[in-house]
MIDO-821806 format. One record per residue: x, y, z of N, C-alpha, C, CB in turn; residue number from 1. Coordinates in steps of 0.05 Angstrom, whole numbers, plus 5000, padded with zeros to 4 digits. Last residue first. Glycine has a CB too. Example, Ala and Ser with C-alpha at 12.3 -4.5 7.8 and 13.67 -1.06 7.14 Angstrom:
! residues 2
<n.px = 5257 | n.py = 4955 | n.pz = 5142 | ca.px = 5273 | ca.py = 4979 | ca.pz = 5143 | c.px = 5258 | c.py = 5001 | c.pz = 5157 | cb.px = 5282 | cb.py = 4988 | cb.pz = 5114 | num = 2>
<n.px = 5264 | n.py = 4886 | n.pz = 5156 | ca.px = 5246 | ca.py = 4910 | ca.pz = 5156 | c.px = 5264 | c.py = 4934 | c.pz = 5156 | cb.px = 5226 | cb.py = 4911 | cb.pz = 5181 | num = 1>
END
This chain:
! residues 95
<n.px = 1239 | n.py = 0935 | n.pz = 1080 | ca.px = 1265 | ca.py = 0937 | ca.pz = 1092 | c.px = 1281 | c.py = 0912 | c.pz = 1088 | cb.px = 1264 | cb.py = 0943 | cb.pz = 1122 | num = 95>
<n.px = 1188 | n.py = 0927 | n.pz = 1064 | ca.px = 1206 | ca.py = 0936 | ca.pz = 1044 | c.px = 1235 | c.py = 0937 | c.pz = 1054 | cb.px = 1198 | cb.py = 0963 | cb.pz = 1033 | num = 94>
<n.px = 1156 | n.py = 0914 | n.pz = 1108 | ca.px = 1163 | ca.py = 0892 | ca.pz = 1089 | c.px = 1183 | c.py = 0901 | c.pz = 1068 | cb.px = 1138 | cb.py = 0882 | cb.pz = 1076 | num = 93>
<n.px = 1169 | n.py = 0933 | n.pz = 1172 | ca.px = 1164 | ca.py = 0944 | ca.pz = 1145 | c.px = 1174 | c.py = 0924 | c.pz = 1125 | cb.px = 1179 | cb.py = 0972 | cb.pz = 1141 | num = 92>
<n.px = 1137 | n.py = 0903 | n.pz = 1227 | ca.px = 1159 | ca.py = 0905 | ca.pz = 1210 | c.px = 1151 | c.py = 0917 | c.pz = 1183 | cb.px = 1171 | cb.py = 0877 | cb.pz = 1206 | num = 91>
<n.px = 1111 | n.py = 0932 | n.pz = 1285 | ca.px = 1105 | ca.py = 0921 | ca.pz = 1259 | c.px = 1129 | c.py = 0924 | c.pz = 1241 | cb.px = 1079 | cb.py = 0934 | cb.pz = 1246 | num = 90>
<n.px = 1122 | n.py = 0959 | n.pz = 1331 | ca.px = 1132 | ca.py = 0932 | ca.pz = 1328 | c.px = 1125 | c.py = 0919 | c.pz = 1302 | cb.px = 1123 | cb.py = 0916 | cb.pz = 1350 | num = 89>
<n.px = 1104 | n.py = 1010 | n.pz = 1331 | ca.px = 1091 | ca.py = 0992 | ca.pz = 1350 | c.px = 1100 | c.py = 0963 | c.pz = 1346 | cb.px = 1061 | cb.py = 0993 | cb.pz = 1346 | num = 88>
<n.px = 1128 | n.py = 1036 | n.pz = 1290 | ca.px = 1140 | ca.py = 1039 | ca.pz = 1317 | c.px = 1128 | c.py = 1020 | c.pz = 1337 | cb.px = 1136 | cb.py = 1068 | cb.pz = 1327 | num = 87>
<n.px = 1095 | n.py = 1024 | n.pz = 1248 | ca.px = 1122 | ca.py = 1014 | ca.pz = 1247 | c.px = 1135 | c.py = 1016 | c.pz = 1275 | cb.px = 1139 | cb.py = 1030 | cb.pz = 1227 | num = 86>
<n.px = 1048 | n.py = 1052 | n.pz = 1263 | ca.px = 1048 | ca.py = 1023 | ca.pz = 1260 | c.px = 1076 | c.py = 1011 | c.pz = 1261 | cb.px = 1034 | cb.py = 1016 | cb.pz = 1234 | num = 85>
<n.px = 1066 | n.py = 1105 | n.pz = 1261 | ca.px = 1057 | ca.py = 1094 | ca.pz = 1287 | c.px = 1057 | c.py = 1064 | c.pz = 1285 | cb.px = 1029 | cb.py = 1104 | cb.pz = 1294 | num = 84>
<n.px = 1075 | n.py = 1115 | n.pz = 1208 | ca.px = 1098 | ca.py = 1114 | ca.pz = 1226 | c.px = 1090 | c.py = 1101 | c.pz = 1252 | cb.px = 1109 | cb.py = 1143 | cb.pz = 1231 | num = 83>
<n.px = 1022 | n.py = 1117 | n.pz = 1190 | ca.px = 1040 | ca.py = 1096 | ca.pz = 1180 | c.px = 1065 | c.py = 1093 | c.pz = 1198 | cb.px = 1050 | cb.py = 1104 | cb.pz = 1151 | num = 82>
<n.px = 1001 | n.py = 1161 | n.pz = 1218 | ca.px = 0991 | ca.py = 1135 | ca.pz = 1223 | c.px = 1010 | c.py = 1113 | c.pz = 1213 | cb.px = 0964 | cb.py = 1131 | cb.pz = 1210 | num = 81>
<n.px = 1047 | n.py = 1209 | n.pz = 1246 | ca.px = 1033 | ca.py = 1198 | ca.pz = 1223 | c.px = 1024 | c.py = 1169 | c.pz = 1229 | cb.px = 1051 | cb.py = 1199 | cb.pz = 1198 | num = 80>
<n.px = 1033 | n.py = 1236 | n.pz = 1311 | ca.px = 1051 | ca.py = 1224 | ca.pz = 1292 | c.px = 1035 | c.py = 1213 | c.pz = 1269 | cb.px = 1070 | cb.py = 1203 | cb.pz = 1304 | num = 79>
<n.px = 1032 | n.py = 1283 | n.pz = 1366 | ca.px = 1019 | ca.py = 1269 | ca.pz = 1343 | c.px = 1041 | c.py = 1257 | c.pz = 1325 | cb.px = 1000 | cb.py = 1288 | cb.pz = 1328 | num = 78>
<n.px = 1039 | n.py = 1278 | n.pz = 1436 | ca.px = 1050 | ca.py = 1286 | ca.pz = 1410 | c.px = 1036 | c.py = 1270 | c.pz = 1389 | cb.px = 1081 | cb.py = 1281 | cb.pz = 1409 | num = 77>
<n.px = 1022 | n.py = 1305 | n.pz = 1500 | ca.px = 1017 | ca.py = 1286 | ca.pz = 1478 | c.px = 1030 | c.py = 1297 | c.pz = 1452 | cb.px = 0987 | cb.py = 1281 | cb.pz = 1474 | num = 76>
<n.px = 1031 | n.py = 1331 | n.pz = 1549 | ca.px = 1051 | ca.py = 1332 | ca.pz = 1528 | c.px = 1047 | c.py = 1311 | c.pz = 1506 | cb.px = 1078 | cb.py = 1329 | cb.pz = 1539 | num = 75>
<n.px = 0998 | n.py = 1341 | n.pz = 1591 | ca.px = 1011 | ca.py = 1315 | ca.pz = 1590 | c.px = 1032 | c.py = 1313 | c.pz = 1568 | cb.px = 0990 | cb.py = 1293 | cb.pz = 1587 | num = 74>
<n.px = 0974 | n.py = 1389 | n.pz = 1579 | ca.px = 0996 | ca.py = 1388 | ca.pz = 1599 | c.px = 1011 | c.py = 1362 | c.pz = 1599 | cb.px = 0984 | cb.py = 1394 | cb.pz = 1627 | num = 73>
<n.px = 0964 | n.py = 1403 | n.pz = 1510 | ca.px = 0956 | ca.py = 1389 | ca.pz = 1534 | c.px = 0980 | c.py = 1388 | c.pz = 1553 | cb.px = 0947 | cb.py = 1361 | cb.pz = 1527 | num = 72>
<n.px = 0979 | n.py = 1425 | n.pz = 1461 | ca.px = 0975 | ca.py = 1443 | ca.pz = 1484 | c.px = 0967 | c.py = 1429 | c.pz = 1510 | cb.px = 0953 | cb.py = 1463 | cb.pz = 1477 | num = 71>
<n.px = 0980 | n.py = 1385 | n.pz = 1424 | ca.px = 1006 | ca.py = 1398 | ca.pz = 1431 | c.px = 1003 | c.py = 1415 | c.pz = 1456 | cb.px = 1016 | cb.py = 1414 | cb.pz = 1408 | num = 70>
<n.px = 0926 | n.py = 1373 | n.pz = 1420 | ca.px = 0944 | ca.py = 1353 | ca.pz = 1431 | c.px = 0971 | c.py = 1365 | c.pz = 1439 | cb.px = 0949 | cb.py = 1331 | cb.pz = 1411 | num = 69>
<n.px = 0907 | n.py = 1420 | n.pz = 1396 | ca.px = 0898 | ca.py = 1412 | ca.pz = 1422 | c.px = 0917 | c.py = 1392 | c.pz = 1435 | cb.px = 0869 | cb.py = 1400 | cb.pz = 1420 | num = 68>
<n.px = 0934 | n.py = 1418 | n.pz = 1346 | ca.px = 0939 | ca.py = 1440 | ca.pz = 1364 | c.px = 0930 | c.py = 1433 | c.pz = 1393 | cb.px = 0923 | cb.py = 1465 | cb.pz = 1355 | num = 67>
<n.px = 0912 | n.py = 1370 | n.pz = 1325 | ca.px = 0941 | ca.py = 1372 | ca.pz = 1330 | c.px = 0948 | c.py = 1395 | c.pz = 1349 | cb.px = 0957 | cb.py = 1375 | cb.pz = 1304 | num = 66>
<n.px = 0859 | n.py = 1386 | n.pz = 1319 | ca.px = 0866 | ca.py = 1364 | ca.pz = 1338 | c.px = 0896 | c.py = 1365 | c.pz = 1345 | cb.px = 0859 | cb.py = 1336 | cb.pz = 1326 | num = 65>
<n.px = 0865 | n.py = 1425 | n.pz = 1279 | ca.px = 0855 | ca.py = 1432 | ca.pz = 1305 | c.px = 0861 | c.py = 1411 | c.pz = 1326 | cb.px = 0824 | cb.py = 1437 | cb.pz = 1304 | num = 64>
<n.px = 0883 | n.py = 1393 | n.pz = 1236 | ca.px = 0900 | ca.py = 1415 | ca.pz = 1247 | c.px = 0891 | c.py = 1423 | c.pz = 1275 | cb.px = 0899 | cb.py = 1439 | cb.pz = 1228 | num = 63>
<n.px = 0838 | n.py = 1361 | n.pz = 1230 | ca.px = 0864 | ca.py = 1349 | ca.pz = 1236 | c.px = 0883 | c.py = 1370 | c.pz = 1248 | cb.px = 0877 | cb.py = 1336 | cb.pz = 1211 | num = 62>
<n.px = 0800 | n.py = 1398 | n.pz = 1214 | ca.px = 0797 | ca.py = 1384 | ca.pz = 1239 | c.px = 0823 | c.py = 1372 | c.pz = 1248 | cb.px = 0775 | cb.py = 1362 | cb.pz = 1237 | num = 61>
<n.px = 0822 | n.py = 1413 | n.pz = 1164 | ca.px = 0817 | ca.py = 1433 | ca.pz = 1184 | c.px = 0815 | c.py = 1420 | c.pz = 1212 | cb.px = 0792 | cb.py = 1449 | cb.pz = 1178 | num = 60>
<n.px = 0822 | n.py = 1364 | n.pz = 1136 | ca.px = 0847 | ca.py = 1378 | ca.pz = 1141 | c.px = 0845 | c.py = 1398 | c.pz = 1163 | cb.px = 0857 | cb.py = 1391 | cb.pz = 1115 | num = 59>
<n.px = 0766 | n.py = 1356 | n.pz = 1134 | ca.px = 0783 | ca.py = 1337 | ca.pz = 1148 | c.px = 0810 | c.py = 1350 | c.pz = 1155 | cb.px = 0787 | cb.py = 1312 | cb.pz = 1130 | num = 58>
<n.px = 0750 | n.py = 1401 | n.pz = 1104 | ca.px = 0741 | ca.py = 1398 | ca.pz = 1131 | c.px = 0758 | c.py = 1378 | c.pz = 1147 | cb.px = 0711 | cb.py = 1388 | cb.pz = 1131 | num = 57>
<n.px = 0776 | n.py = 1388 | n.pz = 1055 | ca.px = 0783 | ca.py = 1413 | ca.pz = 1070 | c.px = 0774 | c.py = 1411 | c.pz = 1099 | cb.px = 0770 | cb.py = 1437 | cb.pz = 1057 | num = 56>
<n.px = 0749 | n.py = 1342 | n.pz = 1042 | ca.px = 0778 | ca.py = 1341 | ca.pz = 1046 | c.px = 0787 | c.py = 1365 | c.pz = 1062 | cb.px = 0794 | cb.py = 1339 | cb.pz = 1019 | num = 55>
<n.px = 0697 | n.py = 1363 | n.pz = 1033 | ca.px = 0702 | ca.py = 1343 | ca.pz = 1055 | c.px = 0732 | c.py = 1342 | c.pz = 1062 | cb.px = 0692 | cb.py = 1316 | cb.pz = 1047 | num = 54>
<n.px = 0707 | n.py = 1396 | n.pz = 0989 | ca.px = 0697 | ca.py = 1408 | ca.pz = 1014 | c.px = 0703 | c.py = 1389 | c.pz = 1037 | cb.px = 0666 | cb.py = 1412 | cb.pz = 1011 | num = 53>
<n.px = 0723 | n.py = 1358 | n.pz = 0951 | ca.px = 0742 | ca.py = 1379 | ca.pz = 0960 | c.px = 0733 | c.py = 1392 | c.pz = 0986 | cb.px = 0745 | cb.py = 1400 | cb.pz = 0938 | num = 52>
<n.px = 0674 | n.py = 1331 | n.pz = 0948 | ca.px = 0698 | ca.py = 1317 | ca.pz = 0956 | c.px = 0719 | c.py = 1336 | c.pz = 0966 | cb.px = 0709 | cb.py = 1300 | cb.pz = 0933 | num = 51>
<n.px = 0641 | n.py = 1370 | n.pz = 0927 | ca.px = 0635 | ca.py = 1359 | ca.pz = 0953 | c.px = 0660 | c.py = 1345 | c.pz = 0965 | cb.px = 0612 | cb.py = 1340 | cb.pz = 0952 | num = 50>
<n.px = 0665 | n.py = 1376 | n.pz = 0876 | ca.px = 0663 | ca.py = 1399 | ca.pz = 0895 | c.px = 0658 | c.py = 1390 | c.pz = 0923 | cb.px = 0640 | cb.py = 1418 | cb.pz = 0886 | num = 49>
<n.px = 0657 | n.py = 1325 | n.pz = 0856 | ca.px = 0684 | ca.py = 1335 | ca.pz = 0859 | c.px = 0684 | c.py = 1359 | c.pz = 0879 | cb.px = 0696 | cb.py = 1344 | cb.pz = 0832 | num = 48>
<n.px = 0601 | n.py = 1323 | n.pz = 0854 | ca.px = 0616 | ca.py = 1305 | ca.pz = 0871 | c.px = 0644 | c.py = 1314 | c.pz = 0876 | cb.px = 0616 | cb.py = 1277 | cb.pz = 0858 | num = 47>
<n.px = 0590 | n.py = 1362 | n.pz = 0816 | ca.px = 0580 | ca.py = 1366 | ca.pz = 0843 | c.px = 0596 | c.py = 1348 | c.pz = 0863 | cb.px = 0550 | cb.py = 1360 | cb.pz = 0845 | num = 46>
<n.px = 0613 | n.py = 1336 | n.pz = 0772 | ca.px = 0623 | ca.py = 1362 | ca.pz = 0781 | c.px = 0614 | c.py = 1368 | c.pz = 0809 | cb.px = 0613 | cb.py = 1384 | cb.pz = 0762 | num = 45>
<n.px = 0580 | n.py = 1290 | n.pz = 0769 | ca.px = 0609 | ca.py = 1287 | ca.pz = 0774 | c.px = 0620 | c.py = 1314 | c.pz = 0784 | cb.px = 0623 | cb.py = 1279 | cb.pz = 0748 | num = 44>
<n.px = 0531 | n.py = 1313 | n.pz = 0756 | ca.px = 0534 | ca.py = 1299 | ca.pz = 0782 | c.px = 0563 | c.py = 1296 | c.pz = 0789 | cb.px = 0521 | cb.py = 1271 | cb.pz = 0780 | num = 43>
<n.px = 0544 | n.py = 1333 | n.pz = 0706 | ca.px = 0535 | ca.py = 1351 | ca.pz = 0726 | c.px = 0538 | c.py = 1338 | c.pz = 0754 | cb.px = 0505 | cb.py = 1359 | cb.pz = 0722 | num = 42>
<n.px = 0556 | n.py = 1284 | n.pz = 0680 | ca.px = 0576 | ca.py = 1304 | ca.pz = 0683 | c.px = 0569 | c.py = 1324 | c.pz = 0705 | cb.px = 0581 | cb.py = 1319 | cb.pz = 0656 | num = 41>
<n.px = 0506 | n.py = 1259 | n.pz = 0680 | ca.px = 0528 | ca.py = 1247 | ca.pz = 0695 | c.px = 0551 | c.py = 1267 | c.pz = 0700 | cb.px = 0539 | cb.py = 1223 | cb.pz = 0680 | num = 40>
<n.px = 0478 | n.py = 1292 | n.pz = 0647 | ca.px = 0469 | ca.py = 1290 | ca.pz = 0675 | c.px = 0492 | c.py = 1278 | c.pz = 0691 | cb.px = 0444 | cb.py = 1272 | cb.pz = 0677 | num = 39>
<n.px = 0507 | n.py = 1282 | n.pz = 0599 | ca.px = 0505 | ca.py = 1309 | ca.pz = 0610 | c.px = 0498 | c.py = 1308 | c.pz = 0640 | cb.px = 0485 | cb.py = 1327 | cb.pz = 0595 | num = 38>
<n.px = 0497 | n.py = 1226 | n.pz = 0592 | ca.px = 0524 | ca.py = 1237 | ca.pz = 0594 | c.px = 0524 | c.py = 1264 | c.pz = 0607 | cb.px = 0537 | cb.py = 1239 | cb.pz = 0567 | num = 37>
<n.px = 0443 | n.py = 1197 | n.pz = 0631 | ca.px = 0456 | ca.py = 1208 | ca.pz = 0607 | c.px = 0483 | c.py = 1220 | c.pz = 0613 | cb.px = 0437 | cb.py = 1229 | cb.pz = 0595 | num = 36>
<n.px = 0429 | n.py = 1137 | n.pz = 0664 | ca.px = 0437 | ca.py = 1165 | ca.pz = 0667 | c.px = 0451 | c.py = 1175 | c.pz = 0642 | cb.px = 0454 | cb.py = 1169 | cb.pz = 0692 | num = 35>
<n.px = 0423 | n.py = 1083 | n.pz = 0660 | ca.px = 0404 | ca.py = 1100 | ca.pz = 0645 | c.px = 0411 | c.py = 1130 | c.pz = 0646 | cb.px = 0376 | cb.py = 1096 | cb.pz = 0655 | num = 34>
<n.px = 0456 | n.py = 1059 | n.pz = 0697 | ca.px = 0464 | ca.py = 1058 | ca.pz = 0668 | c.px = 0446 | c.py = 1076 | c.pz = 0650 | cb.px = 0464 | cb.py = 1030 | cb.pz = 0658 | num = 33>
<n.px = 0475 | n.py = 1087 | n.pz = 0757 | ca.px = 0451 | ca.py = 1081 | ca.pz = 0740 | c.px = 0459 | c.py = 1082 | c.pz = 0711 | cb.px = 0429 | cb.py = 1102 | cb.pz = 0746 | num = 32>
<n.px = 0518 | n.py = 1106 | n.pz = 0783 | ca.px = 0518 | ca.py = 1077 | ca.pz = 0777 | c.px = 0494 | c.py = 1069 | c.pz = 0760 | cb.px = 0519 | cb.py = 1060 | cb.pz = 0802 | num = 31>
<n.px = 0505 | n.py = 1157 | n.pz = 0796 | ca.px = 0524 | ca.py = 1153 | ca.pz = 0774 | c.px = 0525 | c.py = 1124 | c.pz = 0766 | cb.px = 0552 | cb.py = 1163 | cb.pz = 0782 | num = 30>
<n.px = 0473 | n.py = 1149 | n.pz = 0841 | ca.px = 0461 | ca.py = 1159 | ca.pz = 0817 | c.px = 0479 | c.py = 1154 | c.pz = 0792 | cb.px = 0455 | cb.py = 1189 | cb.pz = 0820 | num = 29>
<n.px = 0511 | n.py = 1131 | n.pz = 0878 | ca.px = 0489 | ca.py = 1113 | ca.pz = 0870 | c.px = 0476 | c.py = 1122 | c.pz = 0844 | cb.px = 0468 | cb.py = 1112 | cb.pz = 0893 | num = 28>
<n.px = 0542 | n.py = 1177 | n.pz = 0881 | ca.px = 0554 | ca.py = 1152 | ca.pz = 0872 | c.px = 0533 | c.py = 1133 | c.pz = 0863 | cb.px = 0571 | cb.py = 1139 | cb.pz = 0894 | num = 27>
<n.px = 0505 | n.py = 1213 | n.pz = 0902 | ca.px = 0516 | ca.py = 1218 | ca.pz = 0876 | c.px = 0528 | c.py = 1192 | c.pz = 0864 | cb.px = 0537 | cb.py = 1240 | cb.pz = 0876 | num = 26>
<n.px = 0498 | n.py = 1192 | n.pz = 0954 | ca.px = 0475 | ca.py = 1193 | ca.pz = 0935 | c.px = 0485 | c.py = 1196 | c.pz = 0906 | cb.px = 0456 | cb.py = 1216 | cb.pz = 0942 | num = 25>
<n.px = 0549 | n.py = 1202 | n.pz = 0974 | ca.px = 0539 | ca.py = 1174 | ca.pz = 0972 | c.px = 0516 | c.py = 1172 | c.pz = 0953 | cb.px = 0531 | cb.py = 1163 | cb.pz = 0999 | num = 24>
<n.px = 0548 | n.py = 1258 | n.pz = 0974 | ca.px = 0567 | ca.py = 1243 | ca.pz = 0958 | c.px = 0559 | c.py = 1214 | c.pz = 0953 | cb.px = 0595 | cb.py = 1244 | cb.pz = 0971 | num = 23>
<n.px = 0509 | n.py = 1266 | n.pz = 1013 | ca.px = 0503 | ca.py = 1274 | ca.pz = 0985 | c.px = 0523 | c.py = 1260 | c.pz = 0966 | cb.px = 0504 | cb.py = 1304 | cb.pz = 0981 | num = 22>
<n.px = 0537 | n.py = 1249 | n.pz = 1058 | ca.px = 0513 | ca.py = 1235 | ca.pz = 1050 | c.px = 0506 | c.py = 1241 | c.pz = 1021 | cb.px = 0489 | cb.py = 1244 | cb.pz = 1069 | num = 21>
<n.px = 0578 | n.py = 1287 | n.pz = 1058 | ca.px = 0585 | ca.py = 1259 | ca.pz = 1054 | c.px = 0560 | c.py = 1243 | c.pz = 1046 | cb.px = 0597 | cb.py = 1247 | cb.pz = 1080 | num = 20>
<n.px = 0549 | n.py = 1333 | n.pz = 1068 | ca.px = 0564 | ca.py = 1331 | ca.pz = 1044 | c.px = 0571 | c.py = 1302 | c.pz = 1038 | cb.px = 0590 | cb.py = 1348 | cb.pz = 1046 | num = 19>
<n.px = 0529 | n.py = 1322 | n.pz = 1119 | ca.px = 0510 | ca.py = 1326 | ca.pz = 1097 | c.px = 0525 | c.py = 1323 | c.pz = 1070 | cb.px = 0497 | cb.py = 1354 | cb.pz = 1099 | num = 18>
<n.px = 0577 | n.py = 1319 | n.pz = 1148 | ca.px = 0560 | ca.py = 1296 | ca.pz = 1146 | c.px = 0540 | c.py = 1298 | c.pz = 1123 | cb.px = 0544 | cb.py = 1293 | cb.pz = 1173 | num = 17>
<n.px = 0597 | n.py = 1371 | n.pz = 1143 | ca.px = 0612 | ca.py = 1348 | ca.pz = 1132 | c.px = 0594 | c.py = 1324 | c.pz = 1128 | cb.px = 0635 | cb.py = 1341 | cb.pz = 1151 | num = 16>
<n.px = 0546 | n.py = 1418 | n.pz = 1124 | ca.px = 0562 | ca.py = 1404 | ca.pz = 1144 | c.px = 0577 | c.py = 1381 | c.pz = 1130 | cb.px = 0544 | cb.py = 1392 | cb.pz = 1167 | num = 15>
<n.px = 0533 | n.py = 1482 | n.pz = 1097 | ca.px = 0537 | ca.py = 1453 | ca.pz = 1092 | c.px = 0554 | c.py = 1441 | c.pz = 1113 | cb.px = 0549 | cb.py = 1449 | cb.pz = 1064 | num = 14>
<n.px = 0520 | n.py = 1535 | n.pz = 1096 | ca.px = 0517 | ca.py = 1521 | ca.pz = 1121 | c.px = 0520 | c.py = 1491 | c.pz = 1118 | cb.px = 0490 | cb.py = 1528 | cb.pz = 1133 | num = 13>
<n.px = 0526 | n.py = 1551 | n.pz = 1042 | ca.px = 0545 | ca.py = 1561 | ca.pz = 1063 | c.px = 0543 | c.py = 1546 | c.pz = 1089 | cb.px = 0539 | cb.py = 1591 | cb.pz = 1068 | num = 12>
<n.px = 0523 | n.py = 1501 | n.pz = 0991 | ca.px = 0510 | ca.py = 1518 | ca.pz = 1011 | c.px = 0530 | c.py = 1527 | c.pz = 1032 | cb.px = 0486 | cb.py = 1503 | cb.pz = 1024 | num = 11>
<n.px = 0567 | n.py = 1506 | n.pz = 0934 | ca.px = 0556 | ca.py = 1491 | ca.pz = 0957 | c.px = 0543 | c.py = 1510 | c.pz = 0976 | cb.px = 0579 | cb.py = 1476 | cb.pz = 0971 | num = 10>
<n.px = 0563 | n.py = 1506 | n.pz = 0864 | ca.px = 0567 | ca.py = 1522 | ca.pz = 0889 | c.px = 0553 | c.py = 1507 | c.pz = 0912 | cb.px = 0557 | cb.py = 1551 | cb.pz = 0885 | num = 9>
<n.px = 0557 | n.py = 1482 | n.pz = 0816 | ca.px = 0568 | ca.py = 1466 | ca.pz = 0837 | c.px = 0574 | c.py = 1482 | c.pz = 0862 | cb.px = 0593 | cb.py = 1452 | cb.pz = 0828 | num = 8>
<n.px = 0540 | n.py = 1520 | n.pz = 0781 | ca.px = 0522 | ca.py = 1498 | ca.pz = 0786 | c.px = 0531 | c.py = 1482 | c.pz = 0810 | cb.px = 0521 | cb.py = 1479 | cb.pz = 0762 | num = 7>
<n.px = 0584 | n.py = 1552 | n.pz = 0777 | ca.px = 0560 | ca.py = 1563 | ca.pz = 0790 | c.px = 0540 | c.py = 1541 | c.pz = 0797 | cb.px = 0547 | cb.py = 1584 | cb.pz = 0772 | num = 6>
<n.px = 0620 | n.py = 1518 | n.pz = 0751 | ca.px = 0626 | ca.py = 1526 | ca.pz = 0779 | c.px = 0602 | c.py = 1538 | c.pz = 0792 | cb.px = 0649 | cb.py = 1546 | cb.pz = 0779 | num = 5>
<n.px = 0594 | n.py = 1514 | n.pz = 0701 | ca.px = 0598 | ca.py = 1490 | ca.pz = 0718 | c.px = 0603 | c.py = 1498 | c.pz = 0747 | cb.px = 0620 | cb.py = 1473 | cb.pz = 0708 | num = 4>
<n.px = 0598 | n.py = 1564 | n.pz = 0677 | ca.px = 0572 | ca.py = 1554 | ca.pz = 0686 | c.px = 0575 | c.py = 1531 | c.pz = 0706 | cb.px = 0555 | cb.py = 1546 | cb.pz = 0662 | num = 3>
<n.px = 0650 | n.py = 1567 | n.pz = 0661 | ca.px = 0642 | ca.py = 1584 | ca.pz = 0684 | c.px = 0615 | c.py = 1575 | c.pz = 0695 | cb.px = 0640 | cb.py = 1613 | cb.pz = 0676 | num = 2>
<n.px = 0673 | n.py = 1543 | n.pz = 0619 | ca.px = 0662 | ca.py = 1526 | ca.pz = 0640 | c.px = 0654 | c.py = 1542 | c.pz = 0664 | cb.px = 0682 | cb.py = 1504 | cb.pz = 0647 | num = 1>
END
């Protein structure tokens, strides 16, 4: 499957927004019932590569935001979204 990775190489100057837009196009193309198996597989491989790229960008930005928030003079602290909801008075239904 070495060919698959060369087919799914992403451009070096790819932005998150462009990758997300291409992912949306891929989803629409994969929904086409006329699309053949081989074509669908190529699109799927590209979609997985784009998805990993987007996840990496999100993780990178999240880390940068956390650093900025920790360095502010006001002493902001970050917390997980799920934990934030529970601390704001929302009851955990499993408790």
